[in-house]
N, CA, C, O and CB atoms as a CASP TS submission, in Angstrom:
PFRMAT TS
TARGET T0000
AUTHOR 0000-0000-0000
METHOD Language model
MODEL 1
PARENT N/A
ATOM      1  N   MET     1      84.833 104.501  82.405  1.00  0.00           N
ATOM      2  CA  MET     1      84.043 103.288  82.220  1.00  0.00           C
ATOM      3  C   MET     1      83.941 102.979  80.732  1.00  0.00           C
ATOM      4  O   MET     1      83.879 103.879  79.895  1.00  0.00           O
ATOM      5  CB  MET     1      82.632 103.440  82.848  1.00  0.00           C
ATOM      6  N   ASN     2      83.925 101.751  80.439  1.00  0.00           N
ATOM      7  CA  ASN     2      83.785 101.317  79.061  1.00  0.00           C
ATOM      8  C   ASN     2      82.347 101.536  78.603  1.00  0.00           C
ATOM      9  O   ASN     2      81.406 101.257  79.346  1.00  0.00           O
ATOM     10  CB  ASN     2      84.192  99.835  78.907  1.00  0.00           C
ATOM     11  N   LYS     3      82.179 102.029  77.396  1.00  0.00           N
ATOM     12  CA  LYS     3      80.848 102.314  76.866  1.00  0.00           C
ATOM     13  C   LYS     3      80.037 101.046  76.635  1.00  0.00           C
ATOM     14  O   LYS     3      78.807 101.085  76.672  1.00  0.00           O
ATOM     15  CB  LYS     3      80.959 103.090  75.572  1.00  0.00           C
ATOM     16  N   GLU     4      80.714  99.910  76.396  1.00  0.00           N
ATOM     17  CA  GLU     4      80.013  98.670  76.104  1.00  0.00           C
ATOM     18  C   GLU     4      79.282  98.112  77.322  1.00  0.00           C
ATOM     19  O   GLU     4      78.215  97.514  77.178  1.00  0.00           O
ATOM     20  CB  GLU     4      80.986  97.645  75.581  1.00  0.00           C
ATOM     21  N   GLN     5      79.835  98.298  78.513  1.00  0.00           N
ATOM     22  CA  GLN     5      79.232  97.777  79.727  1.00  0.00           C
ATOM     23  C   GLN     5      79.319  98.816  80.849  1.00  0.00           C
ATOM     24  O   GLN     5      80.041  98.617  81.826  1.00  0.00           O
ATOM     25  CB  GLN     5      79.919  96.463  80.149  1.00  0.00           C
ATOM     26  N   PRO     6      78.590  99.912  80.710  1.00  0.00           N
ATOM     27  CA  PRO     6      78.732 101.005  81.679  1.00  0.00           C
ATOM     28  C   PRO     6      78.242 100.670  83.083  1.00  0.00           C
ATOM     29  O   PRO     6      78.664 101.315  84.043  1.00  0.00           O
ATOM     30  CB  PRO     6      77.994 102.201  81.186  1.00  0.00           C
ATOM     31  N   ASN     7      77.363  99.681  83.232  1.00  0.00           N
ATOM     32  CA  ASN     7      76.827  99.356  84.549  1.00  0.00           C
ATOM     33  C   ASN     7      77.452  98.114  85.170  1.00  0.00           C
ATOM     34  O   ASN     7      76.951  97.614  86.177  1.00  0.00           O
ATOM     35  CB  ASN     7      75.350  99.169  84.457  1.00  0.00           C
ATOM     36  N   ASN     8      78.523  97.614  84.597  1.00  0.00           N
ATOM     37  CA  ASN     8      79.175  96.421  85.112  1.00  0.00           C
ATOM     38  C   ASN     8      80.450  96.823  85.856  1.00  0.00           C
ATOM     39  O   ASN     8      81.454  97.144  85.219  1.00  0.00           O
ATOM     40  CB  ASN     8      79.493  95.426  83.965  1.00  0.00           C
ATOM     41  N   PRO     9      80.427  96.811  87.199  1.00  0.00           N
ATOM     42  CA  PRO     9      81.602  97.243  87.961  1.00  0.00           C
ATOM     43  C   PRO     9      82.780  96.282  87.842  1.00  0.00           C
ATOM     44  O   PRO     9      83.903  96.643  88.196  1.00  0.00           O
ATOM     45  CB  PRO     9      81.236  97.403  89.414  1.00  0.00           C
ATOM     46  N   LEU    10      82.547  95.067  87.350  1.00  0.00           N
ATOM     47  CA  LEU    10      83.619  94.085  87.219  1.00  0.00           C
ATOM     48  C   LEU    10      84.203  94.028  85.810  1.00  0.00           C
ATOM     49  O   LEU    10      85.110  93.236  85.553  1.00  0.00           O
ATOM     50  CB  LEU    10      83.110  92.723  87.609  1.00  0.00           C
ATOM     51  N   HIS    11      83.702  94.848  84.902  1.00  0.00           N
ATOM     52  CA  HIS    11      84.191  94.819  83.529  1.00  0.00           C
ATOM     53  C   HIS    11      85.677  95.160  83.492  1.00  0.00           C
ATOM     54  O   HIS    11      86.104  96.195  84.005  1.00  0.00           O
ATOM     55  CB  HIS    11      83.393  95.798  82.647  1.00  0.00           C
ATOM     56  N   GLY    12      86.451  94.279  82.882  1.00  0.00           N
ATOM     57  CA  GLY    12      87.881  94.525  82.741  1.00  0.00           C
ATOM     58  C   GLY    12      88.715  94.050  83.912  1.00  0.00           C
ATOM     59  O   GLY    12      89.936  94.211  83.897  1.00  0.00           O
ATOM     60  N   ILE    13      88.094  93.468  84.928  1.00  0.00           N
ATOM     61  CA  ILE    13      88.809  92.967  86.100  1.00  0.00           C
ATOM     62  C   ILE    13      88.765  91.442  86.058  1.00  0.00           C
ATOM     63  O   ILE    13      87.692  90.846  85.961  1.00  0.00           O
ATOM     64  CB  ILE    13      88.186  93.520  87.436  1.00  0.00           C
ATOM     65  N   THR    14      89.923  90.824  86.132  1.00  0.00           N
ATOM     66  CA  THR    14      89.967  89.365  86.070  1.00  0.00           C
ATOM     67  C   THR    14      89.543  88.759  87.400  1.00  0.00           C
ATOM     68  O   THR    14      89.609  89.400  88.448  1.00  0.00           O
ATOM     69  CB  THR    14      91.374  88.883  85.693  1.00  0.00           C
ATOM     70  N   LEU    15      89.108  87.515  87.329  1.00  0.00           N
ATOM     71  CA  LEU    15      88.741  86.795  88.551  1.00  0.00           C
ATOM     72  C   LEU    15      89.941  86.671  89.477  1.00  0.00           C
ATOM     73  O   LEU    15      89.796  86.738  90.698  1.00  0.00           O
ATOM     74  CB  LEU    15      88.185  85.400  88.214  1.00  0.00           C
ATOM     75  N   GLU    16      91.116  86.492  88.908  1.00  0.00           N
ATOM     76  CA  GLU    16      92.326  86.405  89.716  1.00  0.00           C
ATOM     77  C   GLU    16      92.584  87.708  90.473  1.00  0.00           C
ATOM     78  O   GLU    16      92.964  87.679  91.643  1.00  0.00           O
ATOM     79  CB  GLU    16      93.526  86.064  88.834  1.00  0.00           C
ATOM     80  N   ALA    17      92.381  88.840  89.818  1.00  0.00           N
ATOM     81  CA  ALA    17      92.568  90.137  90.473  1.00  0.00           C
ATOM     82  C   ALA    17      91.542  90.331  91.588  1.00  0.00           C
ATOM     83  O   ALA    17      91.871  90.839  92.660  1.00  0.00           O
ATOM     84  CB  ALA    17      92.461  91.282  89.447  1.00  0.00           C
ATOM     85  N   VAL    18      90.304  89.927  91.332  1.00  0.00           N
ATOM     86  CA  VAL    18      89.247  90.020  92.342  1.00  0.00           C
ATOM     87  C   VAL    18      89.641  89.212  93.570  1.00  0.00           C
ATOM     88  O   VAL    18      89.599  89.716  94.692  1.00  0.00           O
ATOM     89  CB  VAL    18      87.893  89.521  91.775  1.00  0.00           C
ATOM     90  N   LEU    19      90.021  87.963  93.355  1.00  0.00           N
ATOM     91  CA  LEU    19      90.374  87.082  94.463  1.00  0.00           C
ATOM     92  C   LEU    19      91.606  87.580  95.215  1.00  0.00           C
ATOM     93  O   LEU    19      91.639  87.560  96.445  1.00  0.00           O
ATOM     94  CB  LEU    19      90.614  85.672  93.951  1.00  0.00           C
ATOM     95  N   THR    20      92.600  88.017  94.483  1.00  0.00           N
ATOM     96  CA  THR    20      93.831  88.517  95.108  1.00  0.00           C
ATOM     97  C   THR    20      93.546  89.723  96.001  1.00  0.00           C
ATOM     98  O   THR    20      94.063  89.804  97.115  1.00  0.00           O
ATOM     99  CB  THR    20      94.862  88.893  94.033  1.00  0.00           C
ATOM    100  N   GLN    21      92.739  90.645  95.526  1.00  0.00           N
ATOM    101  CA  GLN    21      92.425  91.835  96.331  1.00  0.00           C
ATOM    102  C   GLN    21      91.614  91.471  97.569  1.00  0.00           C
ATOM    103  O   GLN    21      91.815  92.055  98.634  1.00  0.00           O
ATOM    104  CB  GLN    21      91.656  92.861  95.489  1.00  0.00           C
ATOM    105  N   LEU    22      90.700  90.514  97.438  1.00  0.00           N
ATOM    106  CA  LEU    22      89.920  90.093  98.601  1.00  0.00           C
ATOM    107  C   LEU    22      90.800  89.399  99.633  1.00  0.00           C
ATOM    108  O   LEU    22      90.624  89.605 100.834  1.00  0.00           O
ATOM    109  CB  LEU    22      88.785  89.163  98.173  1.00  0.00           C
ATOM    110  N   VAL    23      91.743  88.582  99.180  1.00  0.00           N
ATOM    111  CA  VAL    23      92.661  87.910 100.112  1.00  0.00           C
ATOM    112  C   VAL    23      93.554  88.931 100.799  1.00  0.00           C
ATOM    113  O   VAL    23      93.829  88.809 101.993  1.00  0.00           O
ATOM    114  CB  VAL    23      93.523  86.860  99.374  1.00  0.00           C
ATOM    115  N   GLU    24      94.009  89.934 100.060  1.00  0.00           N
ATOM    116  CA  GLU    24      94.825  90.991 100.668  1.00  0.00           C
ATOM    117  C   GLU    24      94.031  91.748 101.729  1.00  0.00           C
ATOM    118  O   GLU    24      94.583  92.122 102.764  1.00  0.00           O
ATOM    119  CB  GLU    24      95.333  91.966  99.592  1.00  0.00           C
ATOM    120  N   ARG    25      92.763  91.974 101.486  1.00  0.00           N
ATOM    121  CA  ARG    25      91.918  92.738 102.411  1.00  0.00           C
ATOM    122  C   ARG    25      91.537  91.913 103.635  1.00  0.00           C
ATOM    123  O   ARG    25      91.680  92.383 104.763  1.00  0.00           O
ATOM    124  CB  ARG    25      90.655  93.223 101.700  1.00  0.00           C
ATOM    125  N   TYR    26      91.052  90.686 103.428  1.00  0.00           N
ATOM    126  CA  TYR    26      90.476  89.889 104.515  1.00  0.00           C
ATOM    127  C   TYR    26      91.352  88.732 104.986  1.00  0.00           C
ATOM    128  O   TYR    26      91.173  88.245 106.102  1.00  0.00           O
ATOM    129  CB  TYR    26      89.161  89.348 104.082  1.00  0.00           C
ATOM    130  N   GLY    27      92.284  88.286 104.167  1.00  0.00           N
ATOM    131  CA  GLY    27      93.030  87.066 104.469  1.00  0.00           C
ATOM    132  C   GLY    27      92.144  85.861 104.169  1.00  0.00           C
ATOM    133  O   GLY    27      90.936  86.003 103.976  1.00  0.00           O
ATOM    134  N   TRP    28      92.747  84.678 104.132  1.00  0.00           N
ATOM    135  CA  TRP    28      91.969  83.481 103.808  1.00  0.00           C
ATOM    136  C   TRP    28      90.921  83.184 104.863  1.00  0.00           C
ATOM    137  O   TRP    28      89.794  82.823 104.526  1.00  0.00           O
ATOM    138  CB  TRP    28      92.884  82.287 103.651  1.00  0.00           C
ATOM    139  N   SER    29      91.272  83.330 106.135  1.00  0.00           N
ATOM    140  CA  SER    29      90.300  83.014 107.196  1.00  0.00           C
ATOM    141  C   SER    29      89.137  84.004 107.177  1.00  0.00           C
ATOM    142  O   SER    29      87.990  83.605 107.380  1.00  0.00           O
ATOM    143  CB  SER    29      90.984  83.029 108.582  1.00  0.00           C
ATOM    144  N   GLY    30      89.406  85.270 106.942  1.00  0.00           N
ATOM    145  CA  GLY    30      88.342  86.266 106.854  1.00  0.00           C
ATOM    146  C   GLY    30      87.446  86.033 105.653  1.00  0.00           C
ATOM    147  O   GLY    30      86.236  86.245 105.716  1.00  0.00           O
ATOM    148  N   LEU    31      88.046  85.597 104.565  1.00  0.00           N
ATOM    149  CA  LEU    31      87.273  85.290 103.370  1.00  0.00           C
ATOM    150  C   LEU    31      86.394  84.069 103.607  1.00  0.00           C
ATOM    151  O   LEU    31      85.245  84.035 103.166  1.00  0.00           O
ATOM    152  CB  LEU    31      88.201  85.056 102.170  1.00  0.00           C
ATOM    153  N   ALA    32      86.925  83.075 104.298  1.00  0.00           N
ATOM    154  CA  ALA    32      86.150  81.872 104.615  1.00  0.00           C
ATOM    155  C   ALA    32      84.991  82.189 105.557  1.00  0.00           C
ATOM    156  O   ALA    32      83.942  81.549 105.482  1.00  0.00           O
ATOM    157  CB  ALA    32      87.056  80.806 105.240  1.00  0.00           C
ATOM    158  N   GLU    33      85.170  83.169 106.441  1.00  0.00           N
ATOM    159  CA  GLU    33      84.079  83.575 107.333  1.00  0.00           C
ATOM    160  C   GLU    33      82.948  84.236 106.551  1.00  0.00           C
ATOM    161  O   GLU    33      81.773  84.046 106.865  1.00  0.00           O
ATOM    162  CB  GLU    33      84.600  84.534 108.417  1.00  0.00           C
ATOM    163  N   ARG    34      83.304  85.004 105.542  1.00  0.00           N
ATOM    164  CA  ARG    34      82.306  85.734 104.765  1.00  0.00           C
ATOM    165  C   ARG    34      81.630  84.864 103.709  1.00  0.00           C
ATOM    166  O   ARG    34      80.448  85.041 103.413  1.00  0.00           O
ATOM    167  CB  ARG    34      82.948  86.927 104.102  1.00  0.00           C
ATOM    168  N   ILE    35      82.387  83.922 103.143  1.00  0.00           N
ATOM    169  CA  ILE    35      81.858  83.010 102.120  1.00  0.00           C
ATOM    170  C   ILE    35      82.270  81.601 102.511  1.00  0.00           C
ATOM    171  O   ILE    35      83.457  81.273 102.507  1.00  0.00           O
ATOM    172  CB  ILE    35      82.381  83.380 100.674  1.00  0.00           C
ATOM    173  N   ASN    36      81.301  80.777 102.845  1.00  0.00           N
ATOM    174  CA  ASN    36      81.562  79.440 103.345  1.00  0.00           C
ATOM    175  C   ASN    36      81.868  78.476 102.187  1.00  0.00           C
ATOM    176  O   ASN    36      80.992  77.763 101.697  1.00  0.00           O
ATOM    177  CB  ASN    36      80.362  78.936 104.163  1.00  0.00           C
ATOM    178  N   ILE    37      83.132  78.481 101.772  1.00  0.00           N
ATOM    179  CA  ILE    37      83.594  77.623 100.680  1.00  0.00           C
ATOM    180  C   ILE    37      84.842  76.892 101.168  1.00  0.00           C
ATOM    181  O   ILE    37      85.757  77.512 101.708  1.00  0.00           O
ATOM    182  CB  ILE    37      83.890  78.455  99.370  1.00  0.00           C
ATOM    183  N   ASN    38      84.876  75.586 100.977  1.00  0.00           N
ATOM    184  CA  ASN    38      85.999  74.782 101.463  1.00  0.00           C
ATOM    185  C   ASN    38      87.341  75.197 100.872  1.00  0.00           C
ATOM    186  O   ASN    38      88.363  75.078 101.548  1.00  0.00           O
ATOM    187  CB  ASN    38      85.752  73.336 101.158  1.00  0.00           C
ATOM    188  N   CYS    39      87.370  75.676  99.642  1.00  0.00           N
ATOM    189  CA  CYS    39      88.656  76.041  99.048  1.00  0.00           C
ATOM    190  C   CYS    39      89.278  77.249  99.747  1.00  0.00           C
ATOM    191  O   CYS    39      90.466  77.514  99.566  1.00  0.00           O
ATOM    192  CB  CYS    39      88.483  76.335  97.560  1.00  0.00           C
ATOM    193  N   PHE    40      88.501  77.982 100.540  1.00  0.00           N
ATOM    194  CA  PHE    40      89.033  79.080 101.345  1.00  0.00           C
ATOM    195  C   PHE    40      89.447  78.612 102.734  1.00  0.00           C
ATOM    196  O   PHE    40      90.160  79.330 103.435  1.00  0.00           O
ATOM    197  CB  PHE    40      88.002  80.193 101.461  1.00  0.00           C
ATOM    198  N   LYS    41      89.016  77.433 103.141  1.00  0.00           N
ATOM    199  CA  LYS    41      89.261  76.925 104.494  1.00  0.00           C
ATOM    200  C   LYS    41      90.395  75.909 104.549  1.00  0.00           C
ATOM    201  O   LYS    41      91.245  75.972 105.438  1.00  0.00           O
ATOM    202  CB  LYS    41      88.002  76.300 105.043  1.00  0.00           C
ATOM    203  N   SER    42      90.412  74.982 103.611  1.00  0.00           N
ATOM    204  CA  SER    42      91.326  73.847 103.658  1.00  0.00           C
ATOM    205  C   SER    42      92.468  74.049 102.669  1.00  0.00           C
ATOM    206  O   SER    42      92.282  73.915 101.460  1.00  0.00           O
ATOM    207  CB  SER    42      90.579  72.536 103.357  1.00  0.00           C
ATOM    208  N   ASP    43      93.642  74.369 103.185  1.00  0.00           N
ATOM    209  CA  ASP    43      94.844  74.567 102.363  1.00  0.00           C
ATOM    210  C   ASP    43      94.585  75.518 101.193  1.00  0.00           C
ATOM    211  O   ASP    43      94.756  75.132 100.037  1.00  0.00           O
ATOM    212  CB  ASP    43      95.346  73.222 101.832  1.00  0.00           C
ATOM    213  N   PRO    44      94.174  76.752 101.480  1.00  0.00           N
ATOM    214  CA  PRO    44      93.789  77.674 100.406  1.00  0.00           C
ATOM    215  C   PRO    44      94.978  78.177  99.588  1.00  0.00           C
ATOM    216  O   PRO    44      96.078  78.371 100.104  1.00  0.00           O
ATOM    217  CB  PRO    44      93.051  78.855 100.990  1.00  0.00           C
ATOM    218  N   SER    45      94.723  78.376  98.318  1.00  0.00           N
ATOM    219  CA  SER    45      95.691  79.027  97.427  1.00  0.00           C
ATOM    220  C   SER    45      94.912  79.723  96.321  1.00  0.00           C
ATOM    221  O   SER    45      93.757  79.391  96.051  1.00  0.00           O
ATOM    222  CB  SER    45      96.719  77.992  96.831  1.00  0.00           C
ATOM    223  N   ILE    46      95.547  80.672  95.699  1.00  0.00           N
ATOM    224  CA  ILE    46      94.908  81.383  94.598  1.00  0.00           C
ATOM    225  C   ILE    46      94.602  80.401  93.472  1.00  0.00           C
ATOM    226  O   ILE    46      93.504  80.413  92.916  1.00  0.00           O
ATOM    227  CB  ILE    46      95.807  82.540  94.089  1.00  0.00           C
ATOM    228  N   LYS    47      95.568  79.556  93.136  1.00  0.00           N
ATOM    229  CA  LYS    47      95.401  78.626  92.013  1.00  0.00           C
ATOM    230  C   LYS    47      94.227  77.673  92.223  1.00  0.00           C
ATOM    231  O   LYS    47      93.388  77.518  91.336  1.00  0.00           O
ATOM    232  CB  LYS    47      96.677  77.824  91.804  1.00  0.00           C
ATOM    233  N   SER    48      94.163  77.033  93.396  1.00  0.00           N
ATOM    234  CA  SER    48      93.081  76.066  93.631  1.00  0.00           C
ATOM    235  C   SER    48      91.728  76.768  93.744  1.00  0.00           C
ATOM    236  O   SER    48      90.711  76.231  93.305  1.00  0.00           O
ATOM    237  CB  SER    48      93.358  75.251  94.909  1.00  0.00           C
ATOM    238  N   SER    49      91.714  77.947  94.323  1.00  0.00           N
ATOM    239  CA  SER    49      90.464  78.690  94.443  1.00  0.00           C
ATOM    240  C   SER    49      89.955  79.135  93.080  1.00  0.00           C
ATOM    241  O   SER    49      88.755  79.065  92.812  1.00  0.00           O
ATOM    242  CB  SER    49      90.650  79.901  95.352  1.00  0.00           C
ATOM    243  N   LEU    50      90.855  79.591  92.218  1.00  0.00           N
ATOM    244  CA  LEU    50      90.457  79.996  90.870  1.00  0.00           C
ATOM    245  C   LEU    50      89.883  78.811  90.093  1.00  0.00           C
ATOM    246  O   LEU    50      88.886  78.950  89.384  1.00  0.00           O
ATOM    247  CB  LEU    50      91.655  80.596  90.114  1.00  0.00           C
ATOM    248  N   LYS    51      90.512  77.658  90.229  1.00  0.00           N
ATOM    249  CA  LYS    51      90.018  76.463  89.534  1.00  0.00           C
ATOM    250  C   LYS    51      88.585  76.156  89.959  1.00  0.00           C
ATOM    251  O   LYS    51      87.730  75.872  89.120  1.00  0.00           O
ATOM    252  CB  LYS    51      90.933  75.246  89.820  1.00  0.00           C
ATOM    253  N   PHE    52      88.327  76.214  91.264  1.00  0.00           N
ATOM    254  CA  PHE    52      86.987  75.952  91.778  1.00  0.00           C
ATOM    255  C   PHE    52      85.996  77.030  91.337  1.00  0.00           C
ATOM    256  O   PHE    52      84.896  76.716  90.882  1.00  0.00           O
ATOM    257  CB  PHE    52      87.018  75.861  93.300  1.00  0.00           C
ATOM    258  N   LEU    53      86.380  78.285  91.471  1.00  0.00           N
ATOM    259  CA  LEU    53      85.471  79.389  91.156  1.00  0.00           C
ATOM    260  C   LEU    53      85.116  79.447  89.673  1.00  0.00           C
ATOM    261  O   LEU    53      84.010  79.853  89.316  1.00  0.00           O
ATOM    262  CB  LEU    53      86.091  80.706  91.581  1.00  0.00           C
ATOM    263  N   ARG    54      86.039  79.048  88.814  1.00  0.00           N
ATOM    264  CA  ARG    54      85.752  79.055  87.382  1.00  0.00           C
ATOM    265  C   ARG    54      84.742  77.979  87.001  1.00  0.00           C
ATOM    266  O   ARG    54      84.033  78.116  86.004  1.00  0.00           O
ATOM    267  CB  ARG    54      87.035  78.861  86.591  1.00  0.00           C
ATOM    268  N   LYS    55      84.674  76.914  87.790  1.00  0.00           N
ATOM    269  CA  LYS    55      83.738  75.824  87.507  1.00  0.00           C
ATOM    270  C   LYS    55      82.406  75.977  88.230  1.00  0.00           C
ATOM    271  O   LYS    55      81.425  75.339  87.849  1.00  0.00           O
ATOM    272  CB  LYS    55      84.360  74.509  87.886  1.00  0.00           C
ATOM    273  N   THR    56      82.354  76.809  89.263  1.00  0.00           N
ATOM    274  CA  THR    56      81.189  76.857  90.142  1.00  0.00           C
ATOM    275  C   THR    56      80.584  78.256  90.137  1.00  0.00           C
ATOM    276  O   THR    56      81.077  79.162  90.809  1.00  0.00           O
ATOM    277  CB  THR    56      81.572  76.440  91.575  1.00  0.00           C
ATOM    278  N   LEU    57      79.514  78.416  89.374  1.00  0.00           N
ATOM    279  CA  LEU    57      78.916  79.736  89.173  1.00  0.00           C
ATOM    280  C   LEU    57      78.440  80.378  90.476  1.00  0.00           C
ATOM    281  O   LEU    57      78.715  81.555  90.706  1.00  0.00           O
ATOM    282  CB  LEU    57      77.757  79.629  88.212  1.00  0.00           C
ATOM    283  N   TRP    58      77.730  79.634  91.338  1.00  0.00           N
ATOM    284  CA  TRP    58      77.191  80.231  92.560  1.00  0.00           C
ATOM    285  C   TRP    58      78.313  80.764  93.461  1.00  0.00           C
ATOM    286  O   TRP    58      78.159  81.803  94.102  1.00  0.00           O
ATOM    287  CB  TRP    58      76.345  79.199  93.324  1.00  0.00           C
ATOM    288  N   ALA    59      79.424  80.056  93.504  1.00  0.00           N
ATOM    289  CA  ALA    59      80.542  80.499  94.340  1.00  0.00           C
ATOM    290  C   ALA    59      81.194  81.748  93.744  1.00  0.00           C
ATOM    291  O   ALA    59      81.522  82.692  94.462  1.00  0.00           O
ATOM    292  CB  ALA    59      81.587  79.369  94.491  1.00  0.00           C
ATOM    293  N   ARG    60      81.375  81.739  92.431  1.00  0.00           N
ATOM    294  CA  ARG    60      81.956  82.908  91.772  1.00  0.00           C
ATOM    295  C   ARG    60      81.076  84.131  91.965  1.00  0.00           C
ATOM    296  O   ARG    60      81.589  85.227  92.190  1.00  0.00           O
ATOM    297  CB  ARG    60      82.160  82.639  90.279  1.00  0.00           C
ATOM    298  N   GLU    61      79.767  83.966  91.883  1.00  0.00           N
ATOM    299  CA  GLU    61      78.859  85.093  92.087  1.00  0.00           C
ATOM    300  C   GLU    61      78.974  85.665  93.496  1.00  0.00           C
ATOM    301  O   GLU    61      78.911  86.880  93.682  1.00  0.00           O
ATOM    302  CB  GLU    61      77.424  84.663  91.820  1.00  0.00           C
ATOM    303  N   LYS    62      79.141  84.796  94.485  1.00  0.00           N
ATOM    304  CA  LYS    62      79.306  85.278  95.868  1.00  0.00           C
ATOM    305  C   LYS    62      80.612  86.057  96.024  1.00  0.00           C
ATOM    306  O   LYS    62      80.642  87.095  96.686  1.00  0.00           O
ATOM    307  CB  LYS    62      79.277  84.093  96.860  1.00  0.00           C
ATOM    308  N   VAL    63      81.673  85.565  95.425  1.00  0.00           N
ATOM    309  CA  VAL    63      82.969  86.251  95.489  1.00  0.00           C
ATOM    310  C   VAL    63      82.886  87.605  94.791  1.00  0.00           C
ATOM    311  O   VAL    63      83.375  88.607  95.313  1.00  0.00           O
ATOM    312  CB  VAL    63      84.080  85.384  94.847  1.00  0.00           C
ATOM    313  N   GLU    64      82.270  87.634  93.619  1.00  0.00           N
ATOM    314  CA  GLU    64      82.136  88.898  92.890  1.00  0.00           C
ATOM    315  C   GLU    64      81.263  89.893  93.647  1.00  0.00           C
ATOM    316  O   GLU    64      81.552  91.090  93.652  1.00  0.00           O
ATOM    317  CB  GLU    64      81.552  88.648  91.501  1.00  0.00           C
ATOM    318  N   ALA    65      80.205  89.413  94.282  1.00  0.00           N
ATOM    319  CA  ALA    65      79.335  90.301  95.062  1.00  0.00           C
ATOM    320  C   ALA    65      80.081  90.876  96.261  1.00  0.00           C
ATOM    321  O   ALA    65      79.917  92.052  96.587  1.00  0.00           O
ATOM    322  CB  ALA    65      78.080  89.547  95.534  1.00  0.00           C
ATOM    323  N   LEU    66      80.891  90.063  96.914  1.00  0.00           N
ATOM    324  CA  LEU    66      81.690  90.554  98.039  1.00  0.00           C
ATOM    325  C   LEU    66      82.685  91.601  97.563  1.00  0.00           C
ATOM    326  O   LEU    66      82.891  92.615  98.230  1.00  0.00           O
ATOM    327  CB  LEU    66      82.428  89.392  98.733  1.00  0.00           C
ATOM    328  N   TYR    67      83.298  91.360  96.418  1.00  0.00           N
ATOM    329  CA  TYR    67      84.249  92.320  95.857  1.00  0.00           C
ATOM    330  C   TYR    67      83.575  93.664  95.587  1.00  0.00           C
ATOM    331  O   TYR    67      84.091  94.716  95.962  1.00  0.00           O
ATOM    332  CB  TYR    67      84.866  91.769  94.563  1.00  0.00           C
ATOM    333  N   VAL    68      82.425  93.614  94.937  1.00  0.00           N
ATOM    334  CA  VAL    68      81.701  94.845  94.599  1.00  0.00           C
ATOM    335  C   VAL    68      81.306  95.591  95.871  1.00  0.00           C
ATOM    336  O   VAL    68      81.471  96.808  95.949  1.00  0.00           O
ATOM    337  CB  VAL    68      80.445  94.527  93.749  1.00  0.00           C
ATOM    338  N   SER    69      80.787  94.876  96.864  1.00  0.00           N
ATOM    339  CA  SER    69      80.356  95.552  98.094  1.00  0.00           C
ATOM    340  C   SER    69      81.551  96.081  98.895  1.00  0.00           C
ATOM    341  O   SER    69      81.431  97.085  99.599  1.00  0.00           O
ATOM    342  CB  SER    69      79.529  94.592  98.963  1.00  0.00           C
ATOM    343  N   THR    70      82.688  95.417  98.790  1.00  0.00           N
ATOM    344  CA  THR    70      83.876  95.847  99.531  1.00  0.00           C
ATOM    345  C   THR    70      84.565  97.037  98.881  1.00  0.00           C
ATOM    346  O   THR    70      84.980  97.969  99.570  1.00  0.00           O
ATOM    347  CB  THR    70      84.855  94.700  99.651  1.00  0.00           C
ATOM    348  N   PHE    71      84.687  97.009  97.572  1.00  0.00           N
ATOM    349  CA  PHE    71      85.506  98.008  96.885  1.00  0.00           C
ATOM    350  C   PHE    71      84.717  99.032  96.081  1.00  0.00           C
ATOM    351  O   PHE    71      85.304  99.834  95.354  1.00  0.00           O
ATOM    352  CB  PHE    71      86.455  97.322  95.981  1.00  0.00           C
ATOM    353  N   SER    72      83.385  99.015  96.205  1.00  0.00           N
ATOM    354  CA  SER    72      82.609 100.009  95.452  1.00  0.00           C
ATOM    355  C   SER    72      82.813 101.387  96.082  1.00  0.00           C
ATOM    356  O   SER    72      82.953 101.517  97.299  1.00  0.00           O
ATOM    357  CB  SER    72      81.089  99.634  95.424  1.00  0.00           C
ATOM    358  N   GLU    73      82.824 102.374  95.258  1.00  0.00           N
ATOM    359  CA  GLU    73      83.042 103.755  95.741  1.00  0.00           C
ATOM    360  C   GLU    73      81.746 104.451  96.068  1.00  0.00           C
ATOM    361  O   GLU    73      81.757 105.586  96.543  1.00  0.00           O
ATOM    362  CB  GLU    73      83.799 104.569  94.709  1.00  0.00           C
ATOM    363  N   ALA    74      80.634 103.799  95.824  1.00  0.00           N
ATOM    364  CA  ALA    74      79.336 104.431  96.059  1.00  0.00           C
ATOM    365  C   ALA    74      78.961 104.377  97.517  1.00  0.00           C
ATOM    366  O   ALA    74      77.897 104.863  97.898  1.00  0.00           O
ATOM    367  CB  ALA    74      78.258 103.767  95.226  1.00  0.00           C
TER
END
């Protein structure tokens, strides 16, 4: 763990990596079931989802929380 942010499980992980791993785990339909966001339902892609998530804090927080709960080792 980096000494600068020891309690941040997302430190050093890009939003693209987070989204890619979640899509690999759940698929777009599974992701849309867990987080009700249109960019996951209607013609989803990594590029369009990243554009939306970078502009929309509440949506990004939900995606990051799902990532942490899915891939945490605790």
